[in-house]
PDB file of N, CA, C and O in Angstrom:
ATOM      1  N   UNK A   1      83.549  79.476  95.305  1.00  0.00           N
ATOM      2  CA  UNK A   1      84.299  79.635  94.269  1.00  0.00           C
ATOM      3  C   UNK A   1      85.728  80.139  95.120  1.00  0.00           C
ATOM      4  O   UNK A   1      85.695  80.990  96.009  1.00  0.00           O
ATOM      5  N   UNK A   2      86.938  79.458  94.676  1.00  0.00           N
ATOM      6  CA  UNK A   2      88.181  79.551  95.290  1.00  0.00           C
ATOM      7  C   UNK A   2      88.668  80.493  94.751  1.00  0.00           C
ATOM      8  O   UNK A   2      89.295  79.896  93.876  1.00  0.00           O
ATOM      9  N   UNK A   3      88.914  81.728  94.558  1.00  0.00           N
ATOM     10  CA  UNK A   3      89.716  82.309  93.726  1.00  0.00           C
ATOM     11  C   UNK A   3      90.140  83.667  94.523  1.00  0.00           C
ATOM     12  O   UNK A   3      89.448  84.257  95.353  1.00  0.00           O
ATOM     13  N   UNK A   4      91.600  84.063  94.015  1.00  0.00           N
ATOM     14  CA  UNK A   4      92.346  84.652  95.129  1.00  0.00           C
ATOM     15  C   UNK A   4      91.752  86.134  95.159  1.00  0.00           C
ATOM     16  O   UNK A   4      91.898  86.944  96.075  1.00  0.00           O
ATOM     17  N   UNK A   5      91.029  86.325  93.926  1.00  0.00           N
ATOM     18  CA  UNK A   5      90.497  87.480  93.562  1.00  0.00           C
ATOM     19  C   UNK A   5      88.592  87.671  94.036  1.00  0.00           C
ATOM     20  O   UNK A   5      87.620  88.409  93.871  1.00  0.00           O
ATOM     21  N   UNK A   6      88.852  86.929  94.427  1.00  0.00           N
ATOM     22  CA  UNK A   6      87.090  86.567  94.715  1.00  0.00           C
ATOM     23  C   UNK A   6      86.329  87.776  95.493  1.00  0.00           C
ATOM     24  O   UNK A   6      85.256  88.123  95.000  1.00  0.00           O
ATOM     25  N   UNK A   7      86.777  88.447  96.657  1.00  0.00           N
ATOM     26  CA  UNK A   7      86.562  89.677  96.984  1.00  0.00           C
ATOM     27  C   UNK A   7      87.541  90.855  96.370  1.00  0.00           C
ATOM     28  O   UNK A   7      88.642  91.283  96.717  1.00  0.00           O
ATOM     29  N   UNK A   8      86.862  91.100  95.568  1.00  0.00           N
ATOM     30  CA  UNK A   8      88.059  92.302  94.629  1.00  0.00           C
ATOM     31  C   UNK A   8      87.931  93.711  95.527  1.00  0.00           C
ATOM     32  O   UNK A   8      86.899  94.085  96.084  1.00  0.00           O
ATOM     33  N   UNK A   9      89.030  94.304  95.536  1.00  0.00           N
ATOM     34  CA  UNK A   9      88.589  95.745  96.116  1.00  0.00           C
ATOM     35  C   UNK A   9      88.547  96.817  95.296  1.00  0.00           C
ATOM     36  O   UNK A   9      89.018  96.624  94.175  1.00  0.00           O
ATOM     37  N   UNK A  10      88.234  97.602  95.469  1.00  0.00           N
ATOM     38  CA  UNK A  10      87.546  98.880  94.777  1.00  0.00           C
ATOM     39  C   UNK A  10      88.272  99.783  94.191  1.00  0.00           C
ATOM     40  O   UNK A  10      87.951 100.410  93.182  1.00  0.00           O
ATOM     41  N   UNK A  11      89.649  99.915  95.031  1.00  0.00           N
ATOM     42  CA  UNK A  11      90.892 100.911  94.818  1.00  0.00           C
ATOM     43  C   UNK A  11      91.906 100.098  93.664  1.00  0.00           C
ATOM     44  O   UNK A  11      92.063  98.935  93.293  1.00  0.00           O
ATOM     45  N   UNK A  12      92.395 101.230  93.391  1.00  0.00           N
ATOM     46  CA  UNK A  12      93.912 100.744  92.584  1.00  0.00           C
ATOM     47  C   UNK A  12      94.793  99.739  93.493  1.00  0.00           C
ATOM     48  O   UNK A  12      95.263  98.661  93.129  1.00  0.00           O
ATOM     49  N   UNK A  13      94.903 100.335  94.734  1.00  0.00           N
ATOM     50  CA  UNK A  13      95.888 100.119  95.637  1.00  0.00           C
ATOM     51  C   UNK A  13      95.633  98.783  96.114  1.00  0.00           C
ATOM     52  O   UNK A  13      96.575  97.996  96.201  1.00  0.00           O
ATOM     53  N   UNK A  14      94.373  98.414  96.457  1.00  0.00           N
ATOM     54  CA  UNK A  14      93.842  97.015  96.967  1.00  0.00           C
ATOM     55  C   UNK A  14      94.086  96.337  95.913  1.00  0.00           C
ATOM     56  O   UNK A  14      94.779  95.333  96.076  1.00  0.00           O
ATOM     57  N   UNK A  15      93.686  96.606  94.749  1.00  0.00           N
ATOM     58  CA  UNK A  15      93.910  95.544  93.664  1.00  0.00           C
ATOM     59  C   UNK A  15      95.776  95.267  93.573  1.00  0.00           C
ATOM     60  O   UNK A  15      96.304  94.155  93.569  1.00  0.00           O
ATOM     61  N   UNK A  16      96.276  96.182  93.528  1.00  0.00           N
ATOM     62  CA  UNK A  16      98.114  96.214  93.122  1.00  0.00           C
ATOM     63  C   UNK A  16      98.202  95.196  94.480  1.00  0.00           C
ATOM     64  O   UNK A  16      98.966  94.261  94.241  1.00  0.00           O
ATOM     65  N   UNK A  17      97.533  95.131  96.041  1.00  0.00           N
ATOM     66  CA  UNK A  17      98.383  94.197  96.938  1.00  0.00           C
ATOM     67  C   UNK A  17      98.116  93.193  96.991  1.00  0.00           C
ATOM     68  O   UNK A  17      98.729  92.383  97.687  1.00  0.00           O
ATOM     69  N   UNK A  18      96.778  92.820  96.035  1.00  0.00           N
ATOM     70  CA  UNK A  18      96.153  91.458  95.848  1.00  0.00           C
ATOM     71  C   UNK A  18      97.278  90.949  95.011  1.00  0.00           C
ATOM     72  O   UNK A  18      98.202  90.273  95.463  1.00  0.00           O
ATOM     73  N   UNK A  19      97.097  91.450  93.284  1.00  0.00           N
ATOM     74  CA  UNK A  19      98.030  90.871  93.047  1.00  0.00           C
ATOM     75  C   UNK A  19      99.391  90.888  93.119  1.00  0.00           C
ATOM     76  O   UNK A  19     100.005  90.280  92.242  1.00  0.00           O
ATOM     77  N   UNK A  20     100.067  91.524  94.082  1.00  0.00           N
ATOM     78  CA  UNK A  20     101.482  91.477  94.387  1.00  0.00           C
ATOM     79  C   UNK A  20     101.615  90.257  95.325  1.00  0.00           C
ATOM     80  O   UNK A  20     102.760  89.880  95.574  1.00  0.00           O
ATOM     81  N   UNK A  21     100.938  89.831  95.678  1.00  0.00           N
ATOM     82  CA  UNK A  21     100.666  88.763  96.788  1.00  0.00           C
ATOM     83  C   UNK A  21     100.704  87.958  96.123  1.00  0.00           C
ATOM     84  O   UNK A  21     101.574  87.159  96.472  1.00  0.00           O
ATOM     85  N   UNK A  22     100.063  87.602  95.033  1.00  0.00           N
ATOM     86  CA  UNK A  22      99.817  86.221  94.205  1.00  0.00           C
ATOM     87  C   UNK A  22     101.050  86.133  93.175  1.00  0.00           C
ATOM     88  O   UNK A  22     101.620  85.076  92.907  1.00  0.00           O
ATOM     89  N   UNK A  23     101.451  87.649  92.522  1.00  0.00           N
ATOM     90  CA  UNK A  23     102.990  87.150  92.069  1.00  0.00           C
ATOM     91  C   UNK A  23     103.985  86.845  92.624  1.00  0.00           C
ATOM     92  O   UNK A  23     104.862  86.109  92.171  1.00  0.00           O
ATOM     93  N   UNK A  24     103.954  87.644  94.197  1.00  0.00           N
ATOM     94  CA  UNK A  24     105.234  87.263  95.054  1.00  0.00           C
ATOM     95  C   UNK A  24     105.195  85.687  95.441  1.00  0.00           C
ATOM     96  O   UNK A  24     106.220  85.189  95.906  1.00  0.00           O
ATOM     97  N   UNK A  25     103.959  84.842  95.249  1.00  0.00           N
ATOM     98  CA  UNK A  25     103.944  83.549  95.506  1.00  0.00           C
ATOM     99  C   UNK A  25     104.871  83.031  94.377  1.00  0.00           C
ATOM    100  O   UNK A  25     105.966  82.537  94.647  1.00  0.00           O
ATOM    101  N   UNK A  26     104.410  83.154  93.099  1.00  0.00           N
ATOM    102  CA  UNK A  26     105.076  82.563  91.947  1.00  0.00           C
ATOM    103  C   UNK A  26     106.368  83.202  91.732  1.00  0.00           C
ATOM    104  O   UNK A  26     107.013  82.551  90.909  1.00  0.00           O
ATOM    105  N   UNK A  27     106.961  84.174  92.135  1.00  0.00           N
ATOM    106  CA  UNK A  27     108.263  84.574  92.005  1.00  0.00           C
ATOM    107  C   UNK A  27     109.073  84.405  93.050  1.00  0.00           C
ATOM    108  O   UNK A  27     110.253  84.746  92.968  1.00  0.00           O
ATOM    109  N   UNK A  28     108.464  83.756  94.381  1.00  0.00           N
ATOM    110  CA  UNK A  28     109.150  83.198  95.374  1.00  0.00           C
ATOM    111  C   UNK A  28     110.588  82.145  95.026  1.00  0.00           C
ATOM    112  O   UNK A  28     111.656  82.184  95.637  1.00  0.00           O
ATOM    113  N   UNK A  29     110.327  81.473  94.178  1.00  0.00           N
ATOM    114  CA  UNK A  29     111.543  80.328  94.232  1.00  0.00           C
ATOM    115  C   UNK A  29     112.518  80.735  94.098  1.00  0.00           C
ATOM    116  O   UNK A  29     113.304  79.875  93.700  1.00  0.00           O
ATOM    117  N   UNK A  30     113.103  82.043  94.279  1.00  0.00           N
ATOM    118  CA  UNK A  30     114.446  82.160  93.832  1.00  0.00           C
ATOM    119  C   UNK A  30     114.777  82.696  92.432  1.00  0.00           C
ATOM    120  O   UNK A  30     115.637  83.525  92.135  1.00  0.00           O
ATOM    121  N   UNK A  31     113.964  82.087  91.683  1.00  0.00           N
ATOM    122  CA  UNK A  31     114.773  82.337  90.131  1.00  0.00           C
ATOM    123  C   UNK A  31     113.763  83.267  89.544  1.00  0.00           C
ATOM    124  O   UNK A  31     113.376  83.159  88.381  1.00  0.00           O
ATOM    125  N   UNK A  32     113.420  84.022  90.230  1.00  0.00           N
ATOM    126  CA  UNK A  32     112.355  85.556  89.661  1.00  0.00           C
ATOM    127  C   UNK A  32     113.011  86.390  88.764  1.00  0.00           C
ATOM    128  O   UNK A  32     113.050  87.457  89.376  1.00  0.00           O
ATOM    129  N   UNK A  33     113.629  86.583  87.531  1.00  0.00           N
ATOM    130  CA  UNK A  33     114.309  87.419  87.418  1.00  0.00           C
ATOM    131  C   UNK A  33     113.902  88.832  87.121  1.00  0.00           C
ATOM    132  O   UNK A  33     114.499  89.551  86.319  1.00  0.00           O
ATOM    133  N   UNK A  34     112.485  89.307  88.057  1.00  0.00           N
ATOM    134  CA  UNK A  34     112.187  90.652  88.120  1.00  0.00           C
ATOM    135  C   UNK A  34     112.076  90.927  89.426  1.00  0.00           C
ATOM    136  O   UNK A  34     111.452  91.927  89.778  1.00  0.00           O
ATOM    137  N   UNK A  35     112.638  90.121  90.300  1.00  0.00           N
ATOM    138  CA  UNK A  35     112.220  90.030  91.757  1.00  0.00           C
ATOM    139  C   UNK A  35     112.292  91.713  92.588  1.00  0.00           C
ATOM    140  O   UNK A  35     111.628  92.161  93.523  1.00  0.00           O
ATOM    141  N   UNK A  36     113.245  92.241  91.875  1.00  0.00           N
ATOM    142  CA  UNK A  36     113.603  93.834  92.438  1.00  0.00           C
ATOM    143  C   UNK A  36     112.525  94.448  92.089  1.00  0.00           C
ATOM    144  O   UNK A  36     111.915  95.174  92.875  1.00  0.00           O
ATOM    145  N   UNK A  37     112.219  94.275  91.084  1.00  0.00           N
ATOM    146  CA  UNK A  37     111.079  95.485  90.083  1.00  0.00           C
ATOM    147  C   UNK A  37     109.824  94.640  90.493  1.00  0.00           C
ATOM    148  O   UNK A  37     108.942  95.311  89.957  1.00  0.00           O
ATOM    149  N   UNK A  38     109.381  93.917  90.914  1.00  0.00           N
ATOM    150  CA  UNK A  38     108.202  93.259  90.946  1.00  0.00           C
ATOM    151  C   UNK A  38     107.440  94.423  91.712  1.00  0.00           C
ATOM    152  O   UNK A  38     106.756  94.757  90.744  1.00  0.00           O
ATOM    153  N   UNK A  39     107.193  94.957  92.327  1.00  0.00           N
ATOM    154  CA  UNK A  39     106.205  96.215  92.765  1.00  0.00           C
ATOM    155  C   UNK A  39     105.973  96.871  91.920  1.00  0.00           C
ATOM    156  O   UNK A  39     104.800  97.102  91.630  1.00  0.00           O
ATOM    157  N   UNK A  40     107.044  97.425  91.202  1.00  0.00           N
ATOM    158  CA  UNK A  40     106.636  98.165  90.376  1.00  0.00           C
ATOM    159  C   UNK A  40     106.260  97.993  88.796  1.00  0.00           C
ATOM    160  O   UNK A  40     106.063  98.835  87.920  1.00  0.00           O
ATOM    161  N   UNK A  41     106.242  96.581  88.782  1.00  0.00           N
ATOM    162  CA  UNK A  41     105.799  95.841  87.720  1.00  0.00           C
ATOM    163  C   UNK A  41     104.184  95.714  87.899  1.00  0.00           C
ATOM    164  O   UNK A  41     103.327  96.015  87.068  1.00  0.00           O
ATOM    165  N   UNK A  42     104.034  95.281  88.977  1.00  0.00           N
ATOM    166  CA  UNK A  42     102.719  94.996  89.176  1.00  0.00           C
ATOM    167  C   UNK A  42     101.713  96.371  89.233  1.00  0.00           C
ATOM    168  O   UNK A  42     100.581  96.314  88.751  1.00  0.00           O
ATOM    169  N   UNK A  43     102.237  97.617  89.873  1.00  0.00           N
ATOM    170  CA  UNK A  43     101.610  98.464  89.474  1.00  0.00           C
ATOM    171  C   UNK A  43     101.212  98.822  88.314  1.00  0.00           C
ATOM    172  O   UNK A  43     100.045  99.086  88.027  1.00  0.00           O
ATOM    173  N   UNK A  44     102.361  98.862  87.413  1.00  0.00           N
ATOM    174  CA  UNK A  44     102.430  98.971  85.870  1.00  0.00           C
ATOM    175  C   UNK A  44     101.285  98.105  85.118  1.00  0.00           C
ATOM    176  O   UNK A  44     100.595  98.486  84.172  1.00  0.00           O
ATOM    177  N   UNK A  45     101.253  96.877  85.755  1.00  0.00           N
ATOM    178  CA  UNK A  45     100.062  96.234  85.029  1.00  0.00           C
ATOM    179  C   UNK A  45      98.906  96.486  85.514  1.00  0.00           C
ATOM    180  O   UNK A  45      97.869  96.101  84.974  1.00  0.00           O
ATOM    181  N   UNK A  46      98.951  97.177  86.615  1.00  0.00           N
ATOM    182  CA  UNK A  46      97.102  97.746  87.178  1.00  0.00           C
ATOM    183  C   UNK A  46      97.062  98.815  86.335  1.00  0.00           C
ATOM    184  O   UNK A  46      95.976  98.954  85.772  1.00  0.00           O
ATOM    185  N   UNK A  47      97.859  99.570  86.084  1.00  0.00           N
ATOM    186  CA  UNK A  47      97.666 101.049  85.537  1.00  0.00           C
ATOM    187  C   UNK A  47      96.983 100.546  84.253  1.00  0.00           C
ATOM    188  O   UNK A  47      95.856 100.765  83.810  1.00  0.00           O
ATOM    189  N   UNK A  48      97.838  99.929  83.866  1.00  0.00           N
ATOM    190  CA  UNK A  48      97.493  99.448  82.259  1.00  0.00           C
ATOM    191  C   UNK A  48      96.292  99.111  82.074  1.00  0.00           C
ATOM    192  O   UNK A  48      95.865  99.612  81.034  1.00  0.00           O
ATOM    193  N   UNK A  49      95.364  98.335  82.743  1.00  0.00           N
ATOM    194  CA  UNK A  49      94.097  97.631  82.478  1.00  0.00           C
ATOM    195  C   UNK A  49      93.029  98.315  83.661  1.00  0.00           C
ATOM    196  O   UNK A  49      91.972  97.700  83.792  1.00  0.00           O
ATOM    197  N   UNK A  50      93.199  99.387  84.422  1.00  0.00           N
ATOM    198  CA  UNK A  50      92.430  99.854  85.438  1.00  0.00           C
ATOM    199  C   UNK A  50      91.143 100.654  84.677  1.00  0.00           C
ATOM    200  O   UNK A  50      89.935 100.554  84.895  1.00  0.00           O
ATOM    201  N   UNK A  51      91.890 101.500  83.681  1.00  0.00           N
ATOM    202  CA  UNK A  51      90.606 102.238  82.924  1.00  0.00           C
ATOM    203  C   UNK A  51      89.314 101.384  82.115  1.00  0.00           C
ATOM    204  O   UNK A  51      88.335 101.970  81.654  1.00  0.00           O
ATOM    205  N   UNK A  52      89.508  99.974  82.048  1.00  0.00           N
ATOM    206  CA  UNK A  52      88.828  99.155  81.429  1.00  0.00           C
ATOM    207  C   UNK A  52      87.276  99.316  81.667  1.00  0.00           C
ATOM    208  O   UNK A  52      87.057 100.061  82.622  1.00  0.00           O
ATOM    209  N   UNK A  53      86.532  98.993  81.271  1.00  0.00           N
ATOM    210  CA  UNK A  53      84.798  99.249  81.445  1.00  0.00           C
ATOM    211  C   UNK A  53      84.332  98.442  82.647  1.00  0.00           C
ATOM    212  O   UNK A  53      83.392  98.785  83.366  1.00  0.00           O
ATOM    213  N   UNK A  54      84.970  97.484  82.789  1.00  0.00           N
ATOM    214  CA  UNK A  54      84.802  95.957  83.792  1.00  0.00           C
ATOM    215  C   UNK A  54      85.679  95.992  84.855  1.00  0.00           C
ATOM    216  O   UNK A  54      86.849  95.876  84.489  1.00  0.00           O
ATOM    217  N   UNK A  55      85.539  96.100  85.921  1.00  0.00           N
ATOM    218  CA  UNK A  55      86.724  96.439  86.802  1.00  0.00           C
ATOM    219  C   UNK A  55      86.877  94.956  87.289  1.00  0.00           C
ATOM    220  O   UNK A  55      87.957  94.635  87.786  1.00  0.00           O
ATOM    221  N   UNK A  56      85.895  94.049  87.184  1.00  0.00           N
ATOM    222  CA  UNK A  56      86.000  92.473  87.790  1.00  0.00           C
ATOM    223  C   UNK A  56      87.087  92.014  87.219  1.00  0.00           C
ATOM    224  O   UNK A  56      87.964  91.526  87.932  1.00  0.00           O
ATOM    225  N   UNK A  57      87.262  92.090  85.645  1.00  0.00           N
ATOM    226  CA  UNK A  57      88.574  91.514  85.500  1.00  0.00           C
ATOM    227  C   UNK A  57      89.942  92.107  85.141  1.00  0.00           C
ATOM    228  O   UNK A  57      90.724  91.921  84.208  1.00  0.00           O
ATOM    229  N   UNK A  58      89.940  93.088  86.505  1.00  0.00           N
ATOM    230  CA  UNK A  58      91.364  93.985  86.383  1.00  0.00           C
ATOM    231  C   UNK A  58      92.222  92.958  87.291  1.00  0.00           C
ATOM    232  O   UNK A  58      93.299  92.711  86.748  1.00  0.00           O
ATOM    233  N   UNK A  59      92.099  92.506  88.130  1.00  0.00           N
ATOM    234  CA  UNK A  59      92.891  91.378  88.909  1.00  0.00           C
ATOM    235  C   UNK A  59      93.694  90.336  87.869  1.00  0.00           C
ATOM    236  O   UNK A  59      94.901  90.165  87.704  1.00  0.00           O
ATOM    237  N   UNK A  60      92.656  89.779  87.306  1.00  0.00           N
ATOM    238  CA  UNK A  60      93.310  88.775  86.487  1.00  0.00           C
ATOM    239  C   UNK A  60      94.332  88.839  85.047  1.00  0.00           C
ATOM    240  O   UNK A  60      95.246  88.141  84.607  1.00  0.00           O
ATOM    241  N   UNK A  61      93.476  90.327  84.517  1.00  0.00           N
ATOM    242  CA  UNK A  61      94.556  90.826  83.722  1.00  0.00           C
ATOM    243  C   UNK A  61      95.856  91.497  84.005  1.00  0.00           C
ATOM    244  O   UNK A  61      96.819  91.485  83.238  1.00  0.00           O
ATOM    245  N   UNK A  62      95.820  91.930  84.864  1.00  0.00           N
ATOM    246  CA  UNK A  62      97.167  92.549  85.583  1.00  0.00           C
ATOM    247  C   UNK A  62      97.862  91.528  86.017  1.00  0.00           C
ATOM    248  O   UNK A  62      99.088  91.637  85.977  1.00  0.00           O
ATOM    249  N   UNK A  63      97.203  90.160  86.589  1.00  0.00           N
ATOM    250  CA  UNK A  63      98.198  89.172  86.786  1.00  0.00           C
ATOM    251  C   UNK A  63      98.528  88.230  85.745  1.00  0.00           C
ATOM    252  O   UNK A  63      99.241  87.267  86.024  1.00  0.00           O
ATOM    253  N   UNK A  64      98.059  88.413  84.499  1.00  0.00           N
ATOM    254  CA  UNK A  64      98.430  87.826  83.369  1.00  0.00           C
ATOM    255  C   UNK A  64      99.673  89.012  82.854  1.00  0.00           C
ATOM    256  O   UNK A  64     100.777  88.591  82.507  1.00  0.00           O
ATOM    257  N   UNK A  65      99.457  90.063  82.850  1.00  0.00           N
ATOM    258  CA  UNK A  65     100.704  90.846  82.541  1.00  0.00           C
ATOM    259  C   UNK A  65     101.807  90.612  83.548  1.00  0.00           C
ATOM    260  O   UNK A  65     102.972  90.855  83.232  1.00  0.00           O
ATOM    261  N   UNK A  66     101.595  90.300  84.360  1.00  0.00           N
ATOM    262  CA  UNK A  66     102.911  90.488  85.149  1.00  0.00           C
ATOM    263  C   UNK A  66     103.426  88.719  84.985  1.00  0.00           C
ATOM    264  O   UNK A  66     104.634  88.485  84.945  1.00  0.00           O
ATOM    265  N   UNK A  67     102.924  88.142  84.942  1.00  0.00           N
ATOM    266  CA  UNK A  67     103.379  86.531  84.686  1.00  0.00           C
ATOM    267  C   UNK A  67     104.099  86.485  83.445  1.00  0.00           C
ATOM    268  O   UNK A  67     105.176  85.910  83.283  1.00  0.00           O
ATOM    269  N   UNK A  68     103.370  87.201  82.466  1.00  0.00           N
ATOM    270  CA  UNK A  68     103.987  87.522  81.211  1.00  0.00           C
ATOM    271  C   UNK A  68     105.707  87.785  80.861  1.00  0.00           C
ATOM    272  O   UNK A  68     106.527  87.218  80.139  1.00  0.00           O
ATOM    273  N   UNK A  69     105.748  89.262  82.033  1.00  0.00           N
ATOM    274  CA  UNK A  69     106.651  90.071  82.157  1.00  0.00           C
ATOM    275  C   UNK A  69     107.764  88.862  83.059  1.00  0.00           C
ATOM    276  O   UNK A  69     108.917  88.982  82.644  1.00  0.00           O
ATOM    277  N   UNK A  70     107.656  88.031  83.903  1.00  0.00           N
ATOM    278  CA  UNK A  70     108.389  86.989  84.903  1.00  0.00           C
ATOM    279  C   UNK A  70     109.087  86.158  83.822  1.00  0.00           C
ATOM    280  O   UNK A  70     110.312  86.046  83.809  1.00  0.00           O
ATOM    281  N   UNK A  71     108.088  85.429  82.684  1.00  0.00           N
ATOM    282  CA  UNK A  71     108.773  84.722  81.837  1.00  0.00           C
ATOM    283  C   UNK A  71     109.493  85.445  80.636  1.00  0.00           C
ATOM    284  O   UNK A  71     110.125  84.724  79.863  1.00  0.00           O
ATOM    285  N   UNK A  72     109.457  86.731  80.420  1.00  0.00           N
ATOM    286  CA  UNK A  72     110.390  87.495  79.506  1.00  0.00           C
ATOM    287  C   UNK A  72     111.216  87.732  80.336  1.00  0.00           C
ATOM    288  O   UNK A  72     112.317  87.601  79.801  1.00  0.00           O
ATOM    289  N   UNK A  73     111.337  88.081  81.613  1.00  0.00           N
ATOM    290  CA  UNK A  73     112.696  88.392  82.420  1.00  0.00           C
ATOM    291  C   UNK A  73     112.825  90.083  82.484  1.00  0.00           C
ATOM    292  O   UNK A  73     113.819  90.710  82.850  1.00  0.00           O
ATOM    293  N   UNK A  74     111.571  90.619  82.037  1.00  0.00           N
ATOM    294  CA  UNK A  74     111.792  92.043  82.385  1.00  0.00           C
ATOM    295  C   UNK A  74     110.459  92.627  82.314  1.00  0.00           C
ATOM    296  O   UNK A  74     109.616  92.046  81.631  1.00  0.00           O
ATOM    297  N   UNK A  75     110.122  93.831  83.006  1.00  0.00           N
ATOM    298  CA  UNK A  75     108.879  94.395  83.249  1.00  0.00           C
ATOM    299  C   UNK A  75     108.408  95.193  82.145  1.00  0.00           C
ATOM    300  O   UNK A  75     107.338  95.801  82.127  1.00  0.00           O
ATOM    301  N   UNK A  76     109.361  95.150  81.127  1.00  0.00           N
ATOM    302  CA  UNK A  76     109.236  96.057  79.796  1.00  0.00           C
ATOM    303  C   UNK A  76     108.563  94.901  78.751  1.00  0.00           C
ATOM    304  O   UNK A  76     109.191  94.586  77.741  1.00  0.00           O
ATOM    305  N   UNK A  77     107.398  94.361  79.021  1.00  0.00           N
ATOM    306  CA  UNK A  77     106.753  93.671  78.427  1.00  0.00           C
ATOM    307  C   UNK A  77     105.584  93.667  77.814  1.00  0.00           C
ATOM    308  O   UNK A  77     104.844  93.887  78.773  1.00  0.00           O
ATOM    309  N   UNK A  78     104.848  93.567  76.829  1.00  0.00           N
ATOM    310  CA  UNK A  78     102.952  93.744  76.723  1.00  0.00           C
ATOM    311  C   UNK A  78     102.774  92.470  76.069  1.00  0.00           C
ATOM    312  O   UNK A  78     101.835  92.430  75.274  1.00  0.00           O
ATOM    313  N   UNK A  79     103.535  91.299  76.234  1.00  0.00           N
ATOM    314  CA  UNK A  79     102.924  89.968  75.665  1.00  0.00           C
ATOM    315  C   UNK A  79     102.193  89.610  76.777  1.00  0.00           C
ATOM    316  O   UNK A  79     102.677  89.380  77.885  1.00  0.00           O
ATOM    317  N   UNK A  80     101.176  89.569  76.519  1.00  0.00           N
ATOM    318  CA  UNK A  80     100.222  88.550  77.630  1.00  0.00           C
ATOM    319  C   UNK A  80      98.781  88.416  77.358  1.00  0.00           C
ATOM    320  O   UNK A  80      98.076  87.725  78.093  1.00  0.00           O
TER     321      UNK A  80
END
């Protein structure tokens, strides 16, 4: 399985790092409206889903949330 989250770390900071790496790749084109807030946005997204019962999906759900924020041009979005 070739997933960027195949080896899930069990700490919030580890998940933040993994999601940030992936989001940075998508935001690297120079047209990222939230480039300056990306790290905080990723931290907020991970925190929002961290308390879920199944930790396996936290990186996927957090990345989905960050992608929605990138599309919206703001980290203040809940559309995911």
